[in-house]
C-alpha positions in Angstrom: -12.1 -16.8 -70.4 -12.2 -13.0 -70.4 -13.0 -10.9 -73.4 -9.5 -9.4 -73.2 -8.1 -12.9 -73.8 -10.3 -13.1 -76.9 -8.1 -10.4 -78.4 -10.6 -7.6 -78.0 -9.2 -4.2 -77.1 -10.0 -3.1 -73.6 -11.5 0.2 -72.4 -8.7 2.5 -70.9 -10.0 3.7 -67.5 -8.6 6.5 -65.5 -8.4 5.1 -62.0 -8.2 8.5 -60.3 -10.3 11.6 -60.3 -13.7 10.3 -59.1 -15.0 12.1 -55.9 -15.2 8.7 -54.2 -11.6 7.8 -55.0 -10.1 4.8 -56.7 -12.2 2.4 -54.7 -15.4 3.6 -56.4 -13.7 3.4 -59.8 -12.4 -0.1 -59.2 -15.8 -1.3 -58.0 -17.4 0.1 -61.1 -14.8 -1.6 -63.2 -15.5 -4.9 -61.5 -19.2 -4.6 -62.3 -18.5 -3.8 -66.0 -16.0 -6.7 -66.2 -18.6 -9.1 -65.0 -20.6 -8.2 -68.1 -17.6 -9.3 -70.2 -16.0 -5.9 -70.9 -12.2 -6.0 -70.9 -10.7 -3.1 -68.9 -7.3 -1.6 -68.4 -7.2 0.7 -65.3 -4.5 3.3 -64.8 -4.4 3.7 -61.0 -3.0 2.4 -57.7 -2.3 -1.3 -57.4 -5.1 -3.5 -56.1 -5.3 -7.3 -55.5 -9.1 -7.4 -55.7 -9.7 -7.0 -59.5 -11.6 -9.8 -61.2 -10.5 -11.5 -64.5 -10.8 -9.1 -67.4 -9.4 -6.1 -65.5 -5.7 -5.2 -65.9 -4.2 -2.6 -63.6 -1.3 -0.4 -64.8 0.2 1.0 -61.7 -0.1 4.8 -61.7 0.0 7.1 -58.6 0.1 10.5 -60.5 -3.2 12.2 -61.3 -4.5 15.7 -62.2 -6.6 17.4 -59.5 -9.7 19.4 -60.4 -8.1 22.7 -59.3 -5.1 22.4 -61.7 -5.0 24.2 -65.0 -6.1 21.5 -67.4 -3.8 22.1 -70.4 -0.7 23.0 -68.4 -1.2 20.0 -66.2 -1.7 17.6 -69.1 1.4 18.9 -70.9 3.6 18.8 -67.8 2.4 15.4 -66.4 2.8 12.7 -69.1 2.6 10.1 -66.4 -0.8 11.2 -65.0 -3.5 8.6 -65.1 -5.8 10.3 -67.6 -2.9 11.1 -69.9 -1.6 7.5 -69.9 -5.2 6.2 -70.6 -5.6 8.6 -73.5 -2.2 7.6 -74.9 -3.2 3.9 -74.6 -6.2 4.5 -76.8 -4.2 6.7 -79.3 -1.6 3.9 -79.5 -4.2 1.3 -80.5 -3.9 -0.7 -77.3 -7.4 0.3 -76.1 -10.6 1.1 -77.9 -12.0 3.9 -75.7 -11.2 6.3 -72.9 -13.2 6.8 -69.7 -12.5 9.2 -66.9 -14.4 10.6 -64.0 -11.7 13.2 -63.3 -11.5 16.8 -64.3 -13.5 17.5 -67.4 -10.9 20.0 -68.6 -8.0 17.6 -68.1 -9.9 14.8 -69.9 -10.8 17.1 -72.8 -7.2 18.3 -73.1 -5.7 14.8 -72.8 -8.2 13.3 -75.3 -7.7 16.2 -77.8 -3.9 16.0 -77.6 -3.7 12.2 -78.0 -6.8 11.2 -79.9 -7.0 14.4 -82.1 -10.0 15.7 -83.9 -11.8 14.3 -86.9 -11.1 16.1 -90.2 -12.8 19.5 -90.3 -13.9 19.4 -86.7 -12.7 22.6 -85.0 -14.1 22.0 -81.5 -15.2 18.7 -79.8 -18.6 18.7 -78.2 -19.6 16.9 -75.0 -22.9 15.1 -75.7 -25.2 13.7 -73.0 -28.1 11.4 -73.5 -31.0 12.7 -71.5 -33.9 10.3 -70.7 -37.5 11.5 -71.2 -39.7 10.5 -68.3 -42.8 8.5 -69.3 -41.4 7.6 -72.7 -39.8 4.3 -71.9 -36.2 4.2 -73.1 -36.5 7.3 -75.3 -33.8 9.9 -74.9 -32.6 13.0 -76.6 -28.9 13.9 -77.2 -27.8 17.3 -75.9 -24.5 19.0 -76.8 -22.5 20.8 -75.8 -22.9 20.2 -72.1 -19.6 21.4 -70.8 -16.6 21.0 -73.2 -16.4 24.8 -73.6 -18.4 27.6 -72.1 -18.9 29.7 -75.2 -19.6 28.9 -78.9 -19.7 30.8 -82.1 -22.3 30.1 -84.8 -19.9 27.8 -86.7 -19.4 25.7 -83.6 -23.2 25.4 -83.1 -23.6 24.3 -86.7 -20.9 21.8 -86.3 -22.4 20.4 -83.1 -25.7 19.9 -85.1 -23.9 17.8 -87.7 -21.9 15.8 -85.1 -25.0 15.2 -83.0 -27.1 14.1 -86.0 -24.4 11.8 -87.4 -23.8 10.2 -84.0 -27.5 9.7 -83.4 -27.8 7.9 -86.7 -24.6 5.9 -86.3 -24.7 4.9 -82.6 -28.2 5.5 -81.3 -30.2 4.1 -84.3 -32.2 7.2 -85.0 -32.8 7.1 -88.8 -33.6 10.8 -89.3 -32.7 12.7 -86.1 -34.6 15.9 -85.5 -32.2 18.7 -84.6 -33.1 21.9 -82.7 -31.3 24.9 -81.3 -31.9 25.6 -77.6 -32.7 29.3 -77.2 -35.3 31.7 -75.7 -38.1 31.4 -78.2 -39.3 29.2 -81.0 -39.5 31.9 -83.6 -36.6 32.6 -86.0 -34.5 35.5 -84.8 -34.8 34.5 -81.1 -31.5 34.2 -79.2 -28.0 35.7 -79.3 -26.2 36.4 -82.5 -24.5 33.0 -82.6 -27.8 31.2 -82.3 -29.5 33.4 -84.9 -26.6 32.9 -87.4 -26.6 29.2 -86.8 -30.4 29.1 -87.4 -29.8 30.8 -90.7 -27.1 28.3 -91.8 -29.0 25.2 -90.6 -32.3 26.2 -92.2 -30.6 26.3 -95.6 -29.2 22.8 -95.6 -30.9 19.5 -96.4 -28.1 17.4 -94.9 -29.8 17.2 -91.5 -33.4 17.3 -90.3 -33.3 20.8 -88.7 -36.6 21.5 -87.0 -35.9 25.0 -85.7 -35.6 26.4 -82.2 -36.6 24.8 -78.9 -37.2 26.4 -75.6 -36.3 25.0 -72.2 -39.9 23.8 -71.6 -39.7 21.8 -74.8 -36.8 19.5 -73.7 -39.1 16.8 -72.3 -41.8 17.2 -75.0 -40.2 15.1 -77.6 -39.4 18.2 -79.6 -36.2 16.9 -81.1 -33.7 14.0 -81.0 -30.7 16.4 -80.8 -30.6 19.6 -78.8 -27.7 22.0 -79.7 -26.4 24.7 -77.4 -23.1 26.1 -76.1 -21.5 24.4 -73.2 -22.5 26.9 -70.6 -26.2 26.8 -71.4 -26.1 23.0 -71.8 -24.4 22.4 -68.5 -26.7 24.7 -66.6 -29.8 23.2 -68.3 -28.7 19.6 -67.5 -28.1 20.4 -63.8 -31.4 22.3 -63.5 -33.1 19.1 -64.8 -31.2 16.9 -62.4 -31.9 19.3 -59.5 -35.6 19.6 -60.4 -36.0 15.8 -60.5 -34.5 15.5 -57.0 -36.6 18.3 -55.7 -39.9 16.8 -57.1 -39.1 13.4 -55.7 -38.3 14.8 -52.3 -41.5 16.9 -52.4 -43.6 13.9 -53.3 -42.0 11.9 -50.5 -42.6 14.6 -47.9 -46.2 15.0 -49.0 -46.7 11.2 -48.7 -45.7 11.4 -45.1 -48.1 14.3 -44.2 -50.8 12.1 -42.7 -52.0 8.4 -42.6 -54.1 8.8 -45.8 -51.2 10.3 -47.7 -48.9 7.6 -46.4 -51.2 5.0 -47.9 -51.1 6.8 -51.2 -47.4 7.1 -51.0 -47.0 3.4 -50.5 -49.0 2.8 -53.7 -46.9 5.3 -55.6 -43.6 4.1 -54.3 -42.8 1.7 -57.2 -43.6 4.3 -59.8 -41.6 7.0 -58.0 -38.6 4.6 -57.7 -38.7 4.0 -61.4 -38.9 7.7 -62.2 -36.0 8.5 -59.8 -33.9 5.9 -61.5 -34.8 7.2 -65.0 -33.5 10.7 -64.0 -30.5 9.5 -62.0 -27.3 10.8 -63.7 -25.6 7.5 -62.8 -28.1 5.7 -65.1 -26.4 7.2 -68.2 -22.9 7.0 -66.9 -21.6 10.2 -68.5 -21.2 12.2 -71.6 -19.3 11.3 -74.8 -16.9 13.7 -76.5 -17.9 14.0 -80.2 -15.5 15.1 -82.9 -12.5 13.0 -81.8 -10.9 10.1 -83.7 -11.7 7.6 -80.9 -14.3 7.3 -78.2 -13.9 9.3 -75.0 -16.4 9.4 -72.2 -16.5 11.9 -69.3 -18.1 10.2 -66.3 -19.7 12.2 -63.5 -17.3 13.2 -60.8 -19.8 12.1 -58.2 -20.4 8.8 -59.9 -21.3 5.7 -57.9 -19.8 2.3 -58.9 -23.0 1.8 -61.0 -22.3 5.2 -62.8 -18.7 4.2 -63.5 -19.9 0.8 -64.9 -22.4 2.5 -67.1 -19.8 4.9 -68.4 -17.6 2.0 -69.3 -20.5 0.2 -71.0 -21.3 3.4 -73.0 -17.7 3.7 -74.2 -17.4 0.0 -75.0 -20.6 -0.2 -77.0 -19.8 3.0 -78.9 -16.4 1.7 -79.8 -17.7 -1.8 -80.8 -20.3 -0.2 -83.0 -17.7 1.9 -84.8 -19.5 5.1 -83.7 -16.5 7.3 -84.5 -15.9 5.9 -87.9 -19.5 5.9 -88.8 -19.9 9.5 -87.6 -16.9 10.6 -89.7 -18.2 8.8 -92.8 -21.6 10.4 -92.4 -20.0 13.8 -92.0 -17.9 13.4 -95.1 -20.6 12.0 -97.4 -23.7 13.8 -96.3 -22.7 17.4 -95.7 -24.4 19.7 -98.3 -25.1 23.4 -98.5 -23.8 25.7 -95.8 -22.1 23.3 -93.5 -18.7 22.7 -91.9 -16.0 21.9 -94.4 -15.0 18.3 -93.9 -11.4 18.3 -94.9 -8.1 18.8 -93.1 -7.0 22.3 -92.4 -3.8 23.5 -94.2 -0.6 23.0 -92.3 0.5 26.1 -90.3 3.1 28.3 -92.0 3.2 30.9 -89.3 3.3 30.7 -85.5 -0.1 29.7 -84.1 -0.8 33.1 -82.5 -0.2 34.8 -85.8 -2.6 32.4 -87.6 -5.3 33.3 -85.1 -4.8 37.0 -85.7 -4.9 36.6 -89.5 -8.1 34.6 -89.3 -9.9 37.4 -87.4 -10.2 35.6 -84.1 -10.7 37.9 -81.2 -8.4 38.2 -78.2 -10.8 36.1 -76.2 -10.9 33.2 -78.7 -7.5 32.4 -80.1 -8.4 28.9 -81.4 -7.0 28.0 -84.8 -9.9 26.3 -86.6 -10.7 24.9 -90.1 -12.9 27.1 -92.2 -16.6 26.3 -92.5 -17.9 28.8 -95.0 -19.1 26.2 -97.5 -18.9 22.5 -98.3 -16.7 20.5 -100.6 -18.0 18.9 -103.7 -18.2 15.1 -103.6 -15.0 14.8 -105.6 -13.2 16.9 -103.1 -14.2 15.0 -100.0 -11.7 12.6 -98.4 -12.1 8.9 -98.9 -11.0 8.1 -95.3 -12.3 10.8 -93.0 -11.4 9.2 -89.7 -7.7 8.9 -90.3 -5.4 11.3 -92.1 -2.2 10.9 -90.2 -0.4 7.6 -89.4 0.8 9.1 -86.2 -2.6 9.3 -84.6 -1.1 9.3 -81.1 0.8 12.5 -81.7 -0.8 16.0 -81.6 -0.1 18.5 -84.3 0.6 22.2 -83.4 -3.0 23.0 -84.4 -4.5 20.3 -82.3 -2.5 21.5 -79.3 -3.4 25.1 -79.9 -7.1 24.2 -80.2 -7.0 22.2 -77.0 -5.3 25.0 -75.1 -8.2 27.3 -76.0 -11.1 24.8 -75.9 -10.1 22.8 -72.8 -11.9 24.6 -70.0 -12.7 23.7 -66.4 -16.5 23.7 -67.1 -17.6 20.6 -65.1 -19.4 17.7 -66.7 -23.0 17.0 -65.8 -23.4 15.8 -62.2 -19.9 17.1 -61.1 -19.5 19.3 -58.0 -16.4 21.1 -59.1 
């Protein structure tokens, strides 16, 4: 008997978008289903799916070259939009897509909506640390948006800390800002301001700045940066790992003695390669939404798709979103994001942005974060404040329009 027949909600899977086509997605779904995960795929019909995998016929999809927000709004029948709506409507527990990062972010933000007080979702990737067994650090943002102001970096710090505690089992996550020097004052104005805010709060374990060379030195459990920096850093790490593995392989073929040494090293090198393989983690999770959404690598193998499904499934089953929201609502102290719903708009969205002082280049309408509510002011149910979770408010749509960018997810070749 499949898990779906046991009454458990399935994972909603976008059947299109992966570089390898629906066949790769379906093969990955089959692998995950064999582990007992119920799956509902929105894609072309197939007669090869095992028990536990339901296919919802869908031939429409959003290509990588399309404008994410415009495409999502104009294509309600697209596979990623239908999958996101399936989660928002309560029929599925999590969303997984290997398609356009921008389209997935827009669809997820429109349908799933942000948690109270979260002005910008962050794409968080778990990065394995070579030589440390199963130890990993969480890095965000790695591609949801290319730029971030200090308030966004502060919010990413809280989201990453709360998610690490709730879903990854890290009791006191160490949080660091990724910048160009360990000393206070190093970095651009957003990083410097975020450092000042985070150093004055006791709500999270802020350990200061981290440089690129510190990433694999167990400096922190959560590394915070803007999406441009995070995406570049992640791909540099992936590229370096491949280059080192190729260099060792070539050196091992240089002469008979080296070949012998290469044979002895082969098992260890294979393990290192697997540790650093992007498919091993499956993808990155969008933090700050009211349900689980995972962005898989566009170049995912079937194993990568399966791992993305497993990541989404376990995060949903562990109540990661609810636990993150509860931790944000109850533990925020000092100068931290305000965890309460923004007031309803009384003017057109563009006017709101102008009144709030946003520049022409950043028209997002966001909740204020200049202070924290007292315990009596904090909401009792942070994860849900609107019975129509599947519908997007004007502010949610405005935020998605400015935040959904085409910055690719880690491992994508877009």
